[in-house]
C-alpha positions in Angstrom: 113.8 90.7 104.2 111.4 87.9 104.6 111.3 88.3 108.4 110.4 91.9 108.3 107.6 91.6 105.3 105.9 88.9 107.7 106.3 91.0 110.9 104.7 93.6 109.3 101.8 91.6 107.5 101.3 90.6 111.2 101.3 94.4 112.2 98.5 95.1 109.8 96.1 92.4 110.6 96.5 92.9 114.0 95.5 96.5 113.7 92.4 95.7 112.0 91.2 92.9 113.7 92.0 95.2 117.2 89.9 98.5 115.8 93.5 100.2 116.1 92.5 103.1 114.6 89.4 104.1 116.4 90.6 105.6 119.4 92.7 107.8 117.2 90.4 108.6 114.8 87.6 109.4 117.4 89.8 111.7 119.2 90.9 113.2 116.1 86.7 113.4 115.2 86.0 115.2 119.1 89.5 117.5 118.5 87.6 119.0 115.4 84.0 119.0 116.7 86.2 121.3 119.4 88.2 123.5 116.6 84.9 124.1 114.7 82.8 124.9 117.8 85.5 127.2 119.3 86.1 129.2 116.4 82.9 130.8 116.4 84.1 134.3 117.7 85.8 134.5 114.1 82.9 133.4 112.1 79.9 134.5 113.9 77.8 137.1 112.5 76.6 137.9 116.7 78.6 138.9 119.6 79.4 136.9 121.8 79.7 137.7 125.7 83.4 137.4 127.3 82.3 134.6 129.1 81.1 132.3 125.8 85.0 133.6 124.7 86.5 132.4 127.1 84.5 128.8 126.5 85.7 129.3 122.5 89.0 129.8 123.4 89.1 127.1 125.7 87.7 124.6 123.2 90.3 125.5 120.8 92.7 124.5 123.7 90.9 121.4 124.1 91.3 120.2 120.5 95.3 121.1 120.4 95.4 119.2 123.4 93.6 116.3 121.7 95.7 116.1 118.4 98.6 116.4 120.3 97.5 113.6 122.8 96.4 111.2 119.9 99.6 111.8 117.6 101.8 110.9 120.3 99.9 108.0 122.9 96.8 106.4 120.2 99.3 106.0 117.2 98.9 102.4 116.4 102.3 100.6 115.5 102.1 101.3 111.1 105.1 100.0 110.0 108.3 97.6 111.5 110.2 100.6 111.7 108.0 101.2 115.0 108.5 98.3 116.7 110.8 99.0 119.5 113.7 96.5 119.2 114.2 95.3 123.2 110.2 94.4 123.2 109.8 90.0 123.3 108.2 89.2 120.0 104.3 87.8 120.7 103.5 84.4 120.2 100.7 85.5 117.7 103.8 86.9 115.4 105.5 83.9 115.5 102.8 82.0 115.0 102.1 84.3 112.2 105.8 83.8 110.8 105.4 80.2 111.0 102.5 79.8 109.2 103.5 82.3 106.3 104.5 81.1 102.9 106.4 84.2 102.1 109.1 83.3 105.0 111.6 80.4 103.2 112.1 77.7 105.4 116.0 78.3 106.3 114.6 81.6 107.8 111.8 79.4 110.0 114.4 77.5 111.5 117.1 79.8 112.3 113.9 81.5 113.8 113.2 78.3 115.6 117.0 77.4 116.7 117.9 80.9 118.3 113.8 80.4 120.1 115.1 77.4 121.3 118.5 78.3 122.0 116.8 81.5 123.7 113.3 80.7 125.5 112.8 84.2 123.8 113.3 86.4 121.3 113.1 90.1 121.1 112.0 92.1 117.8 115.7 93.0 117.3 117.0 89.6 117.2 113.5 89.0 114.9 115.7 91.2 112.5 119.0 90.2 112.5 118.3 87.1 111.9 116.8 88.7 109.4 119.9 91.0 107.5 121.9 87.9 108.2 119.8 85.5 105.9 119.3 88.8 103.5 123.2 89.2 103.1 123.3 85.5 102.2 121.2 85.4 100.1 122.6 88.6 97.8 125.9 86.7 98.2 124.6 83.8 96.9 123.2 86.0 93.8 126.7 87.2 93.5 128.3 83.5 93.4 125.7 82.4 91.0 126.3 85.1 88.7 127.8 85.5 85.3 130.5 88.0 85.9 131.7 86.0 89.7 131.8 82.3 87.6 133.7 84.4 84.8 136.6 85.6 87.6 136.6 82.7 89.1 137.7 80.6 85.8 139.9 83.7 85.0 141.6 82.9 89.1 141.8 79.1 88.3 143.3 79.8 85.3 145.8 81.8 86.1 147.1 79.8 89.4 147.4 76.9 86.9 149.7 78.9 84.9 151.9 79.7 88.1 152.1 76.3 89.0 
């Protein structure tokens, strides 16, 4: 999970630095303005002509298209799970991982070895190494536990009796 957490921090930092939310928020604001203007026939005290009513309907249609467009195309990467696994990891992300104190030296060395071997890494490769490190950490933690040691002591005593 170290590499995923570091990649998540990189994505968050990049979104803030690049202002990734501005196009989405701008489109939502413009869509809201069109929607408010388009709802005039329902809230107006005055009678509107047929052309004005059609323009209001067009404004509502444009606002709906804006919302769909914003939701599909303008949403920046928010979470690590949004990343396309086949995408090559950018150099800035690798630099972020190398400088992140939350990532263990072993994880950094594994990534460096894989990078030296393949010359470029995909996010799928990166997260595979992260999964391997996580499973190793879980195994190591289990092997250092009292229950594991007690069972291994019983096993050693049992094999010694049988010999």
